[in-house]
C-alpha positions in Angstrom: 91.2 75.2 72.6 92.9 77.7 74.8 95.8 79.7 73.4 97.8 79.6 76.7 99.3 76.9 78.7 97.4 78.1 81.8 94.2 77.9 79.8 95.0 74.4 78.6 95.7 73.2 82.2 92.5 74.9 83.5 90.5 73.1 80.7 92.0 69.7 81.6 91.5 70.1 85.4 88.0 71.5 84.9 87.2 68.4 82.8 88.2 66.2 85.7 91.8 65.3 84.6 93.6 65.7 88.0 96.9 64.6 86.4 97.3 68.2 85.2 96.8 69.7 88.7 100.5 69.6 89.5 101.2 71.6 86.3 98.4 74.1 87.0 99.6 75.0 90.4 102.9 76.7 89.4 101.1 78.4 86.5 98.7 80.0 89.0 101.4 80.8 91.4 103.4 82.8 88.9 100.5 84.5 87.2 98.7 87.8 88.0 95.3 87.0 89.2 92.4 89.5 89.4 90.6 89.5 92.7 87.2 91.4 93.1 87.1 93.7 96.1 84.1 94.9 97.9 85.4 98.2 99.4 88.4 99.8 100.8 88.5 100.8 104.5 90.8 103.4 105.9 92.0 102.8 109.4 94.4 105.6 110.3 97.4 105.6 108.1 96.7 102.2 106.5 94.2 101.0 103.9 92.4 97.6 104.2 91.0 96.0 101.2 88.0 93.7 101.6 88.3 90.9 99.2 85.1 89.4 97.9 84.4 86.1 99.5 81.5 83.8 98.8 80.3 81.9 101.9 78.7 78.5 101.6 77.6 76.2 104.4 80.9 74.4 104.7 83.4 76.6 102.9 84.5 80.1 101.9 85.5 80.7 98.3 87.6 83.6 97.0 86.8 84.1 93.3 89.9 84.9 91.2 90.3 85.5 87.5 93.1 84.9 85.0 92.1 87.9 82.9 90.6 91.2 83.5 88.0 90.5 80.8 86.8 87.4 82.7 86.6 89.4 85.9 84.5 92.2 84.4 82.2 89.7 82.7 81.5 87.8 85.9 81.0 90.9 88.0 78.6 92.3 85.5 76.6 89.0 85.4 76.5 88.9 89.2 75.7 92.6 89.7 79.0 93.3 91.5 81.0 96.4 91.0 84.1 95.5 89.0 86.7 97.0 91.3 89.6 94.6 91.7 93.2 94.2 92.7 95.7 92.1 90.8 98.2 90.0 92.7 100.6 87.2 91.9 98.8 83.9 92.6 101.4 82.8 95.1 101.2 86.0 97.1 97.4 85.9 97.2 97.4 82.2 98.2 99.9 82.9 101.0 97.7 85.7 102.4 94.6 83.5 102.7 93.5 81.9 105.9 93.9 78.1 106.0 90.3 77.2 105.4 89.7 79.3 102.3 89.2 78.0 98.8 90.2 79.6 95.5 87.6 79.6 92.8 89.5 80.2 89.5 87.5 81.7 86.7 84.0 81.1 88.0 81.2 81.6 85.5 83.3 80.3 82.6 83.5 77.0 80.8 86.6 76.0 82.9 86.0 77.0 86.5 88.4 75.3 88.9 87.9 75.1 92.7 91.1 74.7 94.7 90.7 73.2 98.2 92.7 74.8 101.1 95.6 72.2 100.8 95.9 73.1 97.1 95.9 76.8 97.9 98.8 76.2 100.2 100.6 74.4 97.4 100.1 77.5 95.2 101.5 79.7 97.9 104.7 77.6 98.0 105.1 76.9 94.3 107.3 79.9 93.5 109.6 79.4 96.4 110.1 75.8 95.4 110.8 76.5 91.8 114.4 76.4 90.7 115.5 79.6 89.2 118.2 79.4 86.6 119.9 82.7 86.1 121.9 83.1 83.0 125.7 83.6 83.3 126.9 87.1 82.5 129.5 87.2 79.7 133.1 88.0 80.6 133.2 90.5 77.8 134.2 94.2 78.3 131.4 96.7 78.1 131.0 98.5 74.8 132.9 101.7 74.2 135.3 101.1 77.2 132.6 101.6 79.8 132.9 100.3 83.3 130.8 99.6 86.3 131.0 98.1 89.7 128.3 96.1 91.4 128.2 95.1 95.0 125.6 93.0 96.8 124.3 94.4 100.1 122.6 91.9 102.3 119.8 92.4 104.8 122.4 92.8 107.6 123.8 95.8 105.7 127.1 94.1 105.4 128.1 93.9 101.7 130.8 91.2 102.4 128.7 88.6 104.2 125.5 86.9 103.0 123.0 85.8 105.5 123.8 82.5 107.3 122.1 79.4 106.0 121.1 78.4 109.6 119.2 81.6 110.2 115.4 81.1 110.0 113.8 82.7 107.0 111.8 85.8 107.7 108.1 85.5 106.7 107.1 88.4 104.5 103.7 89.9 105.1 103.5 92.6 102.6 99.9 91.7 101.8 98.7 92.7 105.2 96.3 95.1 103.6 94.1 92.3 102.4 91.2 91.7 104.8 89.0 88.6 104.8 85.8 89.0 106.8 
């Protein structure tokens, strides 16, 4: 039996128990995943990373691993160099094209293939999760210390947060990933 919750969910889904898929998705979204890369390409001032992709007749799979050890083992067995990047699952999923599959832990006892619509769910899982931040105590700082904090919003105005009716900006900080 796996020692982690993620491992347990992978085992259940790999065994065909789709009831655990909804629990697996947020686990993958919030986890660092190891993604094998083929090479880095310099194009002027930016670096593009070619993520390994396995093409089959009707689909393209991106192999990802939940541990570095699993990545190295798989790469060694397949004859690939073990260079990789590690990314949060949600960030990786949001950077994939709409027709790509994620292949989680291939070559293990619990491989799981996620279809494109499931990959999209992984990309949105963190954004949909409710974040409960703890309340700060109203106690004075030790030894009479003091501090001041001020929120500065994207507009640069510390007094006014962004309007709720403004469309959210899509972040594209993973533009260095290249899928051929």
